Structure formats: C-alpha cells, structure tokens
C-alpha positions in Angstrom: 15.4 -15.7 -1.2 14.2 -12.7 -3.2 11.3 -10.4 -2.2 8.6 -9.8 -4.8 8.6 -6.0 -4.8 5.9 -4.1 -2.8 3.1 -6.2 -1.4 1.0 -3.4 0.0 1.3 0.1 1.6 -0.7 1.1 4.6 -1.5 4.7 5.5 -3.8 6.6 7.9 -6.9 8.6 7.2 -9.2 10.7 9.4 -12.2 10.4 7.1 -13.2 7.0 5.7 -15.9 8.3 3.4 -13.7 11.0 1.8 -10.8 8.5 1.6 -13.0 5.9 -0.1 -14.4 8.4 -2.6 -10.9 9.5 -3.7 -9.3 6.1 -4.0 -12.2 4.4 -5.7 -14.1 7.1 -7.6 -11.2 9.3 -8.5 -8.2 7.0 -8.8 -10.4 4.1 -9.9 -9.1 1.4 -7.5 -11.4 -1.4 -6.3 -12.5 -1.5 -2.7 -11.1 -5.0 -2.1 -11.9 -5.3 1.6 -13.8 -3.3 4.1 -12.7 -4.7 7.5 -11.1 -3.5 10.8 -7.7 -2.9 12.1 -6.8 -6.3 13.7 -4.8 -4.6 16.4 -7.6 -2.1 17.1 -11.0 -3.4 15.8 -12.8 -0.2 16.8 -11.5 1.4 13.5 -11.7 0.6 9.8 -9.0 -1.0 7.7 -9.8 -0.3 4.1 -8.0 -2.0 1.2 -8.0 -0.6 -2.3 -6.4 -2.7 -5.1 -6.7 -4.1 -8.6 -9.8 -5.9 -9.9 -8.5 -9.2 -8.5 -7.3 -7.7 -5.3 -3.7 -8.6 -6.1 -0.6 -7.9 -4.0 1.4 -5.2 -5.6 -1.6 -2.9 -6.2 -2.9 -2.8 -2.6 -3.0 0.5 -0.8 -4.7 0.3 2.6 -5.8 2.8 5.3 -6.6 2.7 9.0 -9.3 5.2 9.8 -8.9 7.2 13.0 -12.0 9.6 12.7 -11.0 13.2 12.9 -7.2 12.5 13.0 -5.3 15.7 12.7 -3.1 16.2 9.6 0.1 14.3 9.8 3.5 15.3 8.4 6.2 13.0 6.9 9.6 13.3 8.5 12.8 11.3 9.1 12.2 7.6 9.0 8.9 7.9 7.2 7.7 7.3 3.6 6.6 10.6 2.0 5.6 9.7 -1.6 4.0 6.6 -3.2 4.9 6.0 -6.9 2.4 4.1 -9.1 2.7 2.7 -12.7 0.6 3.7 -15.7 0.7 2.4 -19.2 2.3 5.2 -21.2 2.8 8.9 -21.9 -0.9 9.2 -23.0 -1.9 7.9 -19.6 0.1 10.7 -17.9 -1.8 13.2 -20.0 -5.1 11.6 -19.0 -4.3 11.7 -15.3 -2.9 15.2 -15.3 -6.2 16.4 -16.8 -8.4 14.2 -14.6 -6.6 15.4 -11.4 -6.3 19.0 -12.5 -2.5 19.1 -12.1 0.4 20.0 -14.4 2.6 17.2 -15.9 6.1 17.2 -14.7 9.1 15.7 -16.7 8.0 12.1 -17.1 5.5 12.0 -14.3 2.4 13.3 -12.6 2.6 14.4 -9.0 -0.5 15.0 -6.8 -1.8 14.6 -3.3 -4.9 12.9 -1.8 -7.4 15.1 0.2 -5.3 14.7 3.3 -2.0 15.6 1.7 -0.5 12.1 1.1 1.8 12.5 -1.9 1.6 10.3 -5.0 3.4 10.1 -8.3 2.5 8.4 -11.6 5.3 7.1 -13.9 5.3 5.1 -17.1 5.5 1.3 -16.4 8.8 0.1 -17.9 9.2 -2.8 -15.6 7.8 -5.6 -17.8 5.7 -6.8 -14.8 2.1 -7.7 -15.2 -0.2 -4.6 -15.0 -2.4 -4.8 -12.0 -5.5 -2.8 -13.0 -9.1 -2.2 -11.9 -12.1 -1.3 -13.9 -13.9 2.1 -13.6 -16.5 3.5 -15.9 -14.8 6.9 -16.2 -11.2 5.5 -16.7 -10.3 3.7 -19.9 -8.6 0.4 -19.1 -5.4 1.5 -20.9 -5.1 4.4 -18.5 -5.8 2.6 -15.3 -3.2 2.5 -12.5 -1.1 -0.6 -12.9 0.3 -1.2 -9.4 3.2 0.1 -7.4 6.5 1.2 -8.8 8.2 2.3 -5.6 8.3 4.7 -2.6 10.3 7.7 -1.4 11.3 7.9 2.3 13.1 10.5 4.3 16.5 9.8 6.0 19.7 11.7 6.7 21.9 8.6 7.1 21.2 5.5 5.0 24.5 3.7 5.6 23.0 1.2 8.1 19.9 0.9 5.9 22.0 0.1 2.9 23.5 -2.8 4.8 20.1 -4.2 5.8 18.7 -3.8 2.3 21.6 -5.3 0.5 23.0 -7.8 2.9 19.8 -9.0 4.6 17.0 -8.3 2.2 19.0 -9.0 -1.0 18.1 -5.7 -2.6 20.0 -4.3 -5.5 21.5 -0.8 -5.4 20.2 1.1 -8.4 22.1 4.2 -7.4 23.2 6.1 -4.2 19.6 6.7 -3.1 17.5 3.8 -4.5 17.3 0.1 -4.0 15.2 -2.5 -5.9 13.7 -5.6 -4.5 12.8 -8.0 -7.3 11.6 -11.6 -7.4 10.4 -13.9 -10.1 7.1 -12.1 -10.6 7.4 -8.5 -9.6 9.8 -5.8 -8.4 9.7 -2.5 -6.6 12.0 0.0 -5.0 12.6 2.3 -2.1 14.5 5.5 -2.4 15.6 8.1 0.2 15.5 11.9 0.2 17.3 14.0 2.9 14.9 14.5 5.8 13.3 17.8 6.5 14.3 19.7 9.6 10.8 19.5 11.0 10.0 16.4 13.0 7.5 14.0 11.4 4.0 13.3 12.9 2.3 10.1 12.0 -1.4 10.9 11.6 -3.9 11.5 8.8 -2.3 11.6 5.3 0.9 9.7 6.3 2.2 6.2 5.6 2.2 3.8 8.5 4.2 1.0 6.9 5.3 -0.7 3.7 5.0 -4.4 3.1 7.3 -6.4 0.8 6.0 -9.6 -0.8 7.1 -13.2 -0.5 5.6 -16.6 -1.0 3.9 -18.9 1.6 6.9 -21.2 1.4 9.5 -18.5 2.0 7.6 -16.5 4.6 8.8 -18.5 7.7 12.3 -18.6 6.3 12.3 -14.8 6.3 11.5 -14.8 10.0 14.4 -17.2 10.7 16.7 -15.2 8.5 15.9 -11.8 10.2 16.3 -13.1 13.7 19.5 -15.0 12.8 21.2 -11.7 12.0 19.9 -9.9 15.1 17.0 -7.9 13.7 14.1 -7.7 16.2 10.7 -8.7 14.6 7.1 -9.1 15.6 7.2 -12.8 14.9 4.8 -14.2 12.3 1.3 -12.8 12.7 -1.7 -14.3 11.0 -3.6 -11.4 9.3 -6.3 -13.6 8.0 -5.7 -12.6 4.3 -1.9 -13.2 4.6 0.8 -13.6 7.2 3.0 -10.8 8.3 6.4 -10.1 9.9 7.1 -6.5 11.0 10.5 -4.9 11.7 12.1 -1.4 11.4 14.9 -0.6 9.1 17.7 1.5 10.7 16.3 4.9 9.7 12.9 4.0 11.3 10.7 3.1 8.4 8.4 0.2 9.5 8.8 -2.7 7.1 6.5 -5.8 6.8 7.1 -9.0 4.9 3.8 -10.5 3.8 3.0 -13.7 1.9 0.5 -14.1 -0.9 -2.3 -16.4 0.5 -5.1 -17.0 1.0 -6.1 -13.5 -0.2 -9.3 -11.5 0.0 -11.6 -14.2 -1.4 -11.1 -16.3 1.7 -14.3 -14.6 3.0 -16.4 -13.7 -0.1 -16.3 -14.5 -3.8 -14.5 -12.2 -6.1 -17.6 -10.4 -7.3 -18.5 -9.4 -3.7 -15.2 -7.9 -2.7 -15.7 -4.6 -0.8 -19.5 -4.9 -0.8 -19.9 -5.7 2.9 -17.9 -5.5 6.2 -15.9 -8.6 6.6 -14.3 -9.6 9.9 -11.7 -12.2 10.8 -13.3 -15.1 12.6 -12.0 -14.0 16.0 -14.0 -10.8 15.8 -17.3 -12.3 14.5 -18.8 -12.6 18.0 -18.3 -8.8 18.4 -19.8 -7.9 15.0 -22.8 -5.9 16.3 -20.7 -3.9 18.7 -18.0 -3.3 16.1 -20.4 -2.2 13.3 -22.0 0.4 15.6 -18.7 2.2 15.9 -17.9 2.3 12.2 -18.9 4.9 9.7 -21.5 3.4 7.2 -19.7 3.1 3.9 -21.9 2.2 0.9 -20.4 -0.1 -1.8 -18.9 2.4 -4.2 -19.8 0.1 -7.1 -23.4 -0.3 -6.2 -24.5 2.2 -8.8 -22.4 1.1 -11.8 -21.6 -2.0 -13.7 -17.9 -2.6 -14.1 -16.6 -3.2 -17.6 -16.2 -6.9 -18.6 
C-alpha cells in the first residue's frame, strides 16, 4: 500500500474572520466547507481547498476564539510548502504578499504567524487550483508539496516512515510518500530550545491520503506492528485514523470519499454552515455560538 501524499493539513486560529479573509481573499483558496469541529462542535472547522475541494489542496482550521499565539516546537510542523506553476508565479506572489523572493521560493506567514512557503511544481501531479478574480489561473496555488517539522532525533521516525508507511528517503532529513495519483513529503529541522505551544497559528495535524478500499487495511497494518491508533473514525466527508509518529507529530490517514459534496452541490460549497447529521438537532444552539461568516464569494463571480 502506498499513501497518496498529503490529504489535508489542520491548524488552529483564534480569529475565524481574519483567517477566512487571508486564505480566501489573499491566497485565493475556496472555502470548501464551513462546519464544526466534530470533537468539539462549539467551535468552527473551516476547510479551504481547490475549486473542486480536492484532497491534496485542503488546509483546515479549528477556531478557538481569542486563542493566544502558539509556537512550533519539537514534534510539531512549523512550515507548510505549497506548489505554484513556475518562476513567474513566484514573482507574482512575492509582489502580492509584499515579501522578498528567496532562492527558488517565496516564504511568508499568515496573520497569526503560521509559516508558508511556495515552490515551483516539478512533481508532474495534477495542479489543484481554485479561481479568484485577482489571481490569474496560471499563478494560483496548486496544492501541497510538503511540510517541515521539528525534531532532534528522527531515527525512530525514519523506521516508522520507511518500514511502516512505505515512505522513500529523499535525503537525511526528507521522506516522500507517493501513490499512483499524488505525492508529498515531510522533512525535519533541528528543534528549537524553546518548548512548543499548540495554539493560534500552529499546525494541529497532517493527514496522508489513501483510498476507501485501502483505509481499513491501514488500520490493520498499524495495529499489527504495535502502533496505537484512534481506530477508524467517520468524519462525514472521509474516514480517519490518527496516530503519533515517534517525535510527536500527529498523523492522520484519510480516505477520499464521499467528499464535501455529500451535503451540498459543488456550486454551493462554503456558502452555508453544514453539520454532520448527528449535530443537526443542535443546529440552533451551535449557530448561536459561532461567529457569523459571510460567503467570501457572495460579491464576485468566479472565472469559468
């Protein structure tokens, strides 16, 4: 079994409106789902993705209003790397974001300090883009390339990645997980001395993609080698298995169905609060606690 690169990445925000404005209006992603954290339905779970809401482009956020700034430390992801179409796209984004180009990339942070990097897409994978009236399609973000995490000792993680998750070592610090459709990587930097704090502007977990058919086989495989897991959890849009790799990074394995259109048609993604069926009886109470978030596309017509 081979994992299909990065399925999604979930982080934390303390300000849903500011978060939505940055990821949709600045980065040009589509609000694919406006729902709630299924483990704590009193808070938002916002999903930003490609035009079709595809796995591989999907960055998501739990909103904990007023969350203090977090800090990435050992056992945490500290930078998310996205793909763009070419060198001209790097120039476009450096100007749009008001940052200087580095050698072959553009590095920036969101309003809460979460680090991002843009690199040219040399993977050969399908570009996963969204439409935005201010961003030419050829410069749109094309999905995830990889992530950087912090660790001082990756020996045990190497064993899990290579022997359990079938990752390929690219070099001493980076491992690629590639299936038939997509690939992505995780790399490790030496951890800072200061202890990490998971809060606003930090990554909560990273999910690796698989198929519906292989998903239960991954649960059997992980438990057979003694890795504790959450078991298979129905997340309504996909199914999830959670476990921690040895340095502490929270991993998830997620399948690819039914997707966001299980609730609404494609053209309505992100336009209303959607709740898994088990929470529908609590809709009125839940909506009272959530910050009103207008559809960011209500005032413009996406390109065809």
